[in-house]
Biotite code that builds the C-alpha atoms (Angstrom):
import biotite.structure as struc

atoms = struc.array([
    struc.Atom([21.759, 7.876, 25.174], chain_id="A", res_id=1, res_name="MET", atom_name="CA", element="C"),
    struc.Atom([21.528, 6.098, 21.824], chain_id="A", res_id=2, res_name="GLY", atom_name="CA", element="C"),
    struc.Atom([19.107, 3.532, 23.229], chain_id="A", res_id=3, res_name="ALA", atom_name="CA", element="C"),
    struc.Atom([16.802, 6.285, 24.408], chain_id="A", res_id=4, res_name="LEU", atom_name="CA", element="C"),
    struc.Atom([16.742, 7.794, 20.921], chain_id="A", res_id=5, res_name="VAL", atom_name="CA", element="C"),
    struc.Atom([15.883, 4.400, 19.407], chain_id="A", res_id=6, res_name="VAL", atom_name="CA", element="C"),
    struc.Atom([13.069, 3.887, 21.928], chain_id="A", res_id=7, res_name="ILE", atom_name="CA", element="C"),
    struc.Atom([11.555, 7.308, 21.227], chain_id="A", res_id=8, res_name="VAL", atom_name="CA", element="C"),
    struc.Atom([11.864, 6.790, 17.466], chain_id="A", res_id=9, res_name="LEU", atom_name="CA", element="C"),
    struc.Atom([10.240, 3.342, 17.546], chain_id="A", res_id=10, res_name="LEU", atom_name="CA", element="C"),
    struc.Atom([7.411, 4.589, 19.764], chain_id="A", res_id=11, res_name="ARG", atom_name="CA", element="C"),
    struc.Atom([6.774, 7.400, 17.301], chain_id="A", res_id=12, res_name="PHE", atom_name="CA", element="C"),
    struc.Atom([6.736, 4.987, 14.360], chain_id="A", res_id=13, res_name="ILE", atom_name="CA", element="C"),
    struc.Atom([4.427, 2.499, 16.082], chain_id="A", res_id=14, res_name="LEU", atom_name="CA", element="C"),
    struc.Atom([1.875, 4.859, 17.612], chain_id="A", res_id=15, res_name="TYR", atom_name="CA", element="C"),
    struc.Atom([1.937, 8.248, 15.896], chain_id="A", res_id=16, res_name="LYS", atom_name="CA", element="C"),
    struc.Atom([2.265, 7.451, 12.191], chain_id="A", res_id=17, res_name="ILE", atom_name="CA", element="C"),
    struc.Atom([-1.117, 6.509, 10.736], chain_id="A", res_id=18, res_name="SER", atom_name="CA", element="C"),
    struc.Atom([0.315, 3.707, 8.598], chain_id="A", res_id=19, res_name="ILE", atom_name="CA", element="C"),
    struc.Atom([2.917, 2.297, 10.943], chain_id="A", res_id=20, res_name="GLY", atom_name="CA", element="C"),
    struc.Atom([4.239, -1.185, 11.529], chain_id="A", res_id=21, res_name="ILE", atom_name="CA", element="C"),
    struc.Atom([1.590, -1.752, 14.198], chain_id="A", res_id=22, res_name="ARG", atom_name="CA", element="C"),
    struc.Atom([-1.175, -1.140, 11.650], chain_id="A", res_id=23, res_name="ALA", atom_name="CA", element="C"),
    struc.Atom([0.508, -3.584, 9.326], chain_id="A", res_id=24, res_name="LEU", atom_name="CA", element="C"),
    struc.Atom([0.353, -6.345, 11.917], chain_id="A", res_id=25, res_name="GLY", atom_name="CA", element="C"),
    struc.Atom([-3.250, -5.728, 12.886], chain_id="A", res_id=26, res_name="GLU", atom_name="CA", element="C"),
    struc.Atom([-4.938, -4.949, 9.556], chain_id="A", res_id=27, res_name="HIS", atom_name="CA", element="C"),
    struc.Atom([-3.027, -6.429, 6.640], chain_id="A", res_id=28, res_name="THR", atom_name="CA", element="C"),
    struc.Atom([-5.952, -6.293, 4.206], chain_id="A", res_id=29, res_name="LYS", atom_name="CA", element="C"),
    struc.Atom([-6.429, -2.566, 4.779], chain_id="A", res_id=30, res_name="VAL", atom_name="CA", element="C"),
    struc.Atom([-2.736, -1.890, 4.238], chain_id="A", res_id=31, res_name="ILE", atom_name="CA", element="C"),
    struc.Atom([-2.824, -4.002, 1.076], chain_id="A", res_id=32, res_name="ASP", atom_name="CA", element="C"),
    struc.Atom([-5.764, -2.038, -0.326], chain_id="A", res_id=33, res_name="THR", atom_name="CA", element="C"),
    struc.Atom([-3.842, 1.191, 0.266], chain_id="A", res_id=34, res_name="LEU", atom_name="CA", element="C"),
    struc.Atom([-1.220, -0.078, -2.160], chain_id="A", res_id=35, res_name="GLY", atom_name="CA", element="C"),
    struc.Atom([1.531, -0.840, 0.352], chain_id="A", res_id=36, res_name="ILE", atom_name="CA", element="C"),
    struc.Atom([3.384, -4.089, -0.237], chain_id="A", res_id=37, res_name="ASN", atom_name="CA", element="C"),
    struc.Atom([2.780, -6.045, 2.982], chain_id="A", res_id=38, res_name="VAL", atom_name="CA", element="C"),
    struc.Atom([5.456, -8.676, 2.318], chain_id="A", res_id=39, res_name="TYR", atom_name="CA", element="C"),
    struc.Atom([8.124, -6.072, 1.591], chain_id="A", res_id=40, res_name="GLU", atom_name="CA", element="C"),
    struc.Atom([7.415, -4.159, 4.798], chain_id="A", res_id=41, res_name="VAL", atom_name="CA", element="C"),
    struc.Atom([7.450, -7.386, 6.819], chain_id="A", res_id=42, res_name="ARG", atom_name="CA", element="C"),
    struc.Atom([10.760, -8.380, 5.227], chain_id="A", res_id=43, res_name="PHE", atom_name="CA", element="C"),
    struc.Atom([12.302, -5.012, 6.098], chain_id="A", res_id=44, res_name="VAL", atom_name="CA", element="C"),
    struc.Atom([11.036, -5.339, 9.685], chain_id="A", res_id=45, res_name="CYS", atom_name="CA", element="C"),
    struc.Atom([12.547, -8.811, 10.073], chain_id="A", res_id=46, res_name="VAL", atom_name="CA", element="C"),
    struc.Atom([15.883, -7.669, 8.638], chain_id="A", res_id=47, res_name="VAL", atom_name="CA", element="C"),
    struc.Atom([15.873, -4.605, 10.886], chain_id="A", res_id=48, res_name="LEU", atom_name="CA", element="C"),
    struc.Atom([15.167, -6.690, 13.976], chain_id="A", res_id=49, res_name="SER", atom_name="CA", element="C"),
    struc.Atom([18.022, -9.020, 12.999], chain_id="A", res_id=50, res_name="GLY", atom_name="CA", element="C"),
    struc.Atom([20.395, -6.080, 12.632], chain_id="A", res_id=51, res_name="VAL", atom_name="CA", element="C"),
    struc.Atom([19.377, -4.704, 16.027], chain_id="A", res_id=52, res_name="LEU", atom_name="CA", element="C"),
    struc.Atom([19.872, -8.138, 17.634], chain_id="A", res_id=53, res_name="ALA", atom_name="CA", element="C"),
    struc.Atom([23.293, -8.407, 15.980], chain_id="A", res_id=54, res_name="TRP", atom_name="CA", element="C"),
    struc.Atom([24.309, -5.012, 17.311], chain_id="A", res_id=55, res_name="GLN", atom_name="CA", element="C"),
    struc.Atom([23.194, -5.980, 20.785], chain_id="A", res_id=56, res_name="HIS", atom_name="CA", element="C"),
    struc.Atom([25.180, -9.210, 20.651], chain_id="A", res_id=57, res_name="SER", atom_name="CA", element="C"),
    struc.Atom([28.288, -7.232, 19.634], chain_id="A", res_id=58, res_name="ILE", atom_name="CA", element="C"),
    struc.Atom([27.845, -5.085, 22.752], chain_id="A", res_id=59, res_name="LEU", atom_name="CA", element="C"),
    struc.Atom([27.666, -8.190, 24.958], chain_id="A", res_id=60, res_name="LEU", atom_name="CA", element="C"),
    struc.Atom([30.970, -9.618, 23.701], chain_id="A", res_id=61, res_name="ILE", atom_name="CA", element="C"),
])
């Protein structure tokens, strides 16, 4: 059940929010001109993906 919530939430963030992570990956100059720190958002995304991978590895043990 929790995985389904995460999937729905990530799909919403990637496709429905106008300035989502997907826009950051495709058009970094546009995001930068809007005043959003590209490096900070990328850092948060990498840390978040590491945390999710860590949680998954805990479930496998």
